[in-house]
C-alpha positions as CSV (number, residue, x, y, z in Angstrom):
1,M,-4.1,-12.4,5.4
2,K,-5.0,-9.2,7.2
3,I,-5.9,-6.4,4.8
4,K,-5.5,-2.9,6.3
5,Y,-6.2,-0.7,3.3
6,V,-8.9,-0.9,0.7
7,Q,-10.2,1.6,-1.8
8,L,-13.5,3.4,-0.9
9,E,-15.0,5.6,-3.6
10,S,-16.6,8.7,-2.1
11,E,-18.4,9.2,-5.4
12,A,-20.0,5.8,-5.0
13,F,-21.6,6.9,-1.7
14,L,-22.7,10.4,-2.9
15,T,-24.3,9.1,-6.1
16,D,-26.1,6.2,-4.5
17,L,-29.8,7.2,-4.2
18,D,-30.3,4.9,-1.2
19,Y,-27.5,6.7,0.6
20,I,-28.7,10.1,-0.4
21,V,-32.1,9.6,1.2
22,M,-30.8,8.1,4.4
23,S,-31.3,10.0,7.6
24,H,-28.3,11.2,9.6
25,A,-28.6,8.2,12.0
26,E,-28.9,5.7,9.1
27,R,-25.8,7.1,7.4
28,S,-23.9,6.9,10.7
29,V,-24.7,3.2,11.2
30,Y,-24.3,2.3,7.5
31,C,-20.8,3.9,7.3
32,T,-19.7,2.4,10.6
33,L,-20.7,-1.1,9.5
34,I,-18.9,-0.6,6.2
35,F,-15.7,0.4,8.0
36,Y,-16.0,-2.5,10.4
37,L,-16.5,-5.0,7.6
38,T,-13.4,-3.7,5.8
39,S,-11.3,-4.2,8.9
40,N,-12.9,-7.6,9.8
41,N,-12.4,-9.6,6.7
42,G,-15.7,-8.6,5.3
43,K,-17.9,-10.3,7.9
44,C,-19.8,-9.2,11.0
45,E,-22.3,-11.1,13.2
46,Y,-25.7,-9.5,13.6
47,K,-25.8,-9.0,17.3
48,P,-28.0,-5.9,18.1
49,S,-26.6,-5.5,21.6
50,A,-23.0,-5.3,20.4
51,L,-23.8,-3.4,17.2
52,S,-25.8,-0.7,19.1
53,K,-22.6,0.0,21.1
54,L,-20.4,-0.1,18.1
55,C,-22.6,2.4,16.3
56,H,-23.3,4.6,19.3
57,C,-27.0,4.0,19.3
58,E,-28.9,4.9,22.5
59,N,-30.2,1.3,22.8
60,V,-30.9,-1.9,21.0
61,E,-34.3,-0.8,19.9
62,E,-32.8,2.2,18.0
63,L,-30.3,0.0,16.3
64,E,-32.9,-2.4,15.2
65,E,-35.1,0.4,13.8
66,I,-32.2,1.9,11.9
67,W,-31.2,-1.6,10.6
68,Q,-34.7,-2.0,9.1
69,G,-34.0,1.0,6.9
70,I,-30.5,0.0,5.7
71,S,-30.5,-3.8,5.8
72,K,-31.3,-4.0,2.1
73,K,-27.7,-2.6,1.4
74,F,-26.2,-5.7,3.0
75,Q,-26.4,-9.5,2.7
76,T,-27.3,-11.4,5.8
77,R,-27.2,-15.1,6.0
78,N,-27.1,-17.3,9.1
79,G,-26.7,-14.2,11.3
80,V,-23.6,-13.0,9.4
81,I,-23.6,-9.6,7.7
82,K,-21.7,-9.0,4.4
83,H,-21.5,-6.2,1.8
84,K,-21.0,-7.0,-1.8
85,R,-18.7,-4.0,-2.6
86,V,-16.6,-4.5,0.5
87,T,-16.1,-8.2,-0.3
88,K,-15.1,-7.2,-3.9
89,E,-12.6,-4.6,-2.7
90,L,-11.1,-6.9,-0.1
91,R,-10.6,-9.6,-2.7
92,R,-9.0,-7.1,-5.0
93,A,-6.7,-5.9,-2.2
94,K,-5.6,-9.4,-1.3
95,Q,-4.8,-10.2,-5.0
96,F,-2.7,-7.0,-5.2
97,V,-0.8,-7.9,-2.1
98,Q,-0.2,-11.4,-3.4
99,R,1.1,-10.1,-6.8
100,Q,3.4,-7.7,-5.0
101,R,4.8,-10.4,-2.8
102,K,5.4,-12.8,-5.8
103,A,7.0,-9.9,-7.7
104,G,9.2,-9.1,-4.7
105,L,10.3,-12.8,-4.3
106,A,11.0,-13.1,-8.0
107,S,13.0,-9.9,-8.0
108,A,15.0,-11.1,-4.9
109,R,15.8,-14.4,-6.6
110,K,17.0,-12.6,-9.7
111,R,19.2,-10.3,-7.7
112,Q,20.7,-13.3,-5.8
113,Q,21.3,-15.0,-9.1
114,R,23.1,-12.0,-10.5
115,L,25.2,-11.6,-7.3
116,S,26.2,-15.2,-7.4
117,H,26.8,-15.4,-11.1
118,G,30.3,-16.2,-12.1
119,S,31.5,-17.0,-8.5
120,T,33.8,-20.0,-8.0
121,D,33.7,-22.4,-5.2
122,V,36.9,-21.9,-3.1
123,T,36.9,-25.5,-2.2
124,S,36.8,-26.8,-5.7
125,P,40.0,-28.7,-6.7
126,L,39.7,-27.2,-10.2
127,Q,40.3,-23.7,-8.9
128,P,43.7,-22.4,-10.0
129,T,46.2,-21.7,-7.3
130,K,46.9,-18.1,-6.7
131,T,50.4,-16.9,-7.5
132,K,52.1,-13.6,-7.3
133,G,51.6,-13.2,-11.0
134,N,47.8,-13.5,-11.0
135,V,46.8,-12.0,-7.6
136,N,46.5,-8.5,-8.9
137,E,44.5,-9.6,-11.9
138,E,42.1,-11.6,-9.7
139,E,41.7,-8.6,-7.3
140,K,41.0,-6.4,-10.2
141,R,38.3,-8.8,-11.5
142,V,36.6,-9.0,-8.1
143,N,36.6,-5.2,-7.7
144,T,35.2,-4.8,-11.2
145,N,32.4,-7.3,-10.6
146,T,31.6,-5.7,-7.2
147,Y,31.4,-2.3,-8.8
148,T,29.2,-3.6,-11.6
149,K,26.8,-5.2,-9.1
150,E,26.6,-2.0,-7.0
151,Q,26.0,0.0,-10.1
152,S,23.2,-2.3,-11.2
153,L,21.5,-2.0,-7.9
154,S,21.9,1.7,-7.9
155,S,20.4,1.9,-11.4
156,S,17.4,-0.3,-10.3
157,N,16.7,2.0,-7.4
158,S,16.9,5.0,-9.6
159,L,14.4,3.5,-12.1
160,R,12.1,2.7,-9.2
161,A,12.3,6.2,-7.8
162,L,11.7,7.7,-11.3
163,S,8.7,5.4,-12.0
164,F,7.1,6.2,-8.6
165,N,7.6,10.0,-9.0
166,E,6.1,9.9,-12.5
167,A,3.1,8.0,-11.3
168,L,2.7,10.4,-8.4
169,I,2.7,13.5,-10.6
170,S,0.3,11.9,-13.0
171,I,-2.2,11.5,-10.1
172,I,-1.6,14.9,-8.5
173,K,-0.6,17.5,-11.1
174,P,2.1,19.8,-9.6
175,R,0.9,23.4,-9.6
176,N,4.3,24.9,-9.3
177,Q,8.0,24.1,-8.7
178,S,7.4,23.9,-5.0
179,D,5.1,20.9,-5.5
180,R,7.6,19.2,-7.8
181,T,10.3,19.6,-5.2
182,C,8.0,18.3,-2.4
183,F,7.2,15.2,-4.5
184,R,10.9,14.5,-5.1
185,N,11.5,14.9,-1.3
186,I,8.7,12.4,-0.6
187,T,10.2,9.9,-3.2
188,N,13.7,10.3,-1.6
189,W,12.2,9.8,1.9
190,L,10.4,6.6,0.8
191,M,13.6,5.2,-0.9
192,A,15.6,6.0,2.3
193,G,13.0,4.3,4.4
194,C,13.2,1.2,2.2
195,A,17.0,1.2,2.4
196,R,16.8,1.3,6.2
197,G,14.2,-1.5,6.4
198,H,11.4,0.8,7.7
199,F,9.3,0.1,4.6
200,N,9.0,-2.6,2.0
201,N,8.2,-2.4,-1.7
202,E,4.5,-2.3,-1.0
203,I,4.8,1.2,0.4
204,F,4.9,2.7,-3.0
205,A,1.5,1.4,-4.1
206,R,0.1,2.4,-0.7
207,V,1.3,6.0,-1.0
208,L,-0.1,6.2,-4.6
209,D,-3.4,5.1,-3.1
210,Y,-3.1,8.1,-0.7
211,A,-2.5,10.3,-3.7
212,R,-5.6,9.0,-5.5
213,E,-7.6,9.6,-2.3
214,A,-6.2,13.2,-2.1
215,S,-6.6,14.0,-5.7
216,T,-10.4,14.7,-5.4
217,G,-9.8,17.5,-2.8
218,R,-9.6,21.2,-3.4
219,N,-5.9,21.2,-2.6
220,P,-4.7,17.7,-3.5
221,A,-1.0,18.3,-2.6
222,A,-1.8,19.6,0.8
223,V,-4.3,16.8,1.5
224,F,-1.7,14.3,0.3
225,I,0.9,15.6,2.7
226,T,-1.6,15.5,5.6
227,L,-2.3,11.8,4.8
228,L,1.4,11.0,4.8
229,K,1.9,12.8,8.1
230,K,-1.0,11.0,9.7
231,E,-0.5,7.5,8.3
232,L,3.3,7.3,7.9
233,G,4.7,10.0,10.2
234,Y,6.1,11.9,7.3
235,R,7.8,15.2,8.2
236,L,8.8,17.9,5.7
237,G,12.5,18.0,5.1
238,K,13.2,14.7,6.9
């Protein structure tokens, strides 16, 4: 399972005394390795020649010197580098994806059961023969059932949109009516994308993660919009 997104706490870096006292070069190599581990299933081979290029060191000797200063932040066994916090966050992300998939499959099965509930096999010998007297009644029943199912799906989508929007405004407090309108537009954009098949249900949790990331900024709403544009191609009013 390829995990593309994990949570990284900026405060965890800035309050870590080891990180605070690192030199500029040590911070650069340290952060580069953290990012690489998060995108490589939490593992990285210790090959100085390759790592020196990855971390933009001038040569292998520079990489090895820097590594001496930051190696205690990692676990190295049999030539493989790992990081305790990265491993933890990857495990948490995988569990979240698995829960979302199970929930999606369970929801799909329930919808299918609701859609098929009450239907009659047209090949069954017990099915009553249609006559002029009952054709209109049967058509009325089918139309009513169809309307009820469509209404149920519409209600489910509305609840999902409402739940997401409430979660969003609880993370980033709207400063004015413009922010509230903007958040509603984002919700509608995500719902439309799901309806067209551009997104799946996991997109809502992903966007809320962007909101949490943006909430620590000076202007959370603006940072949030910037993240949506960069990561998802969001355009205002579209």
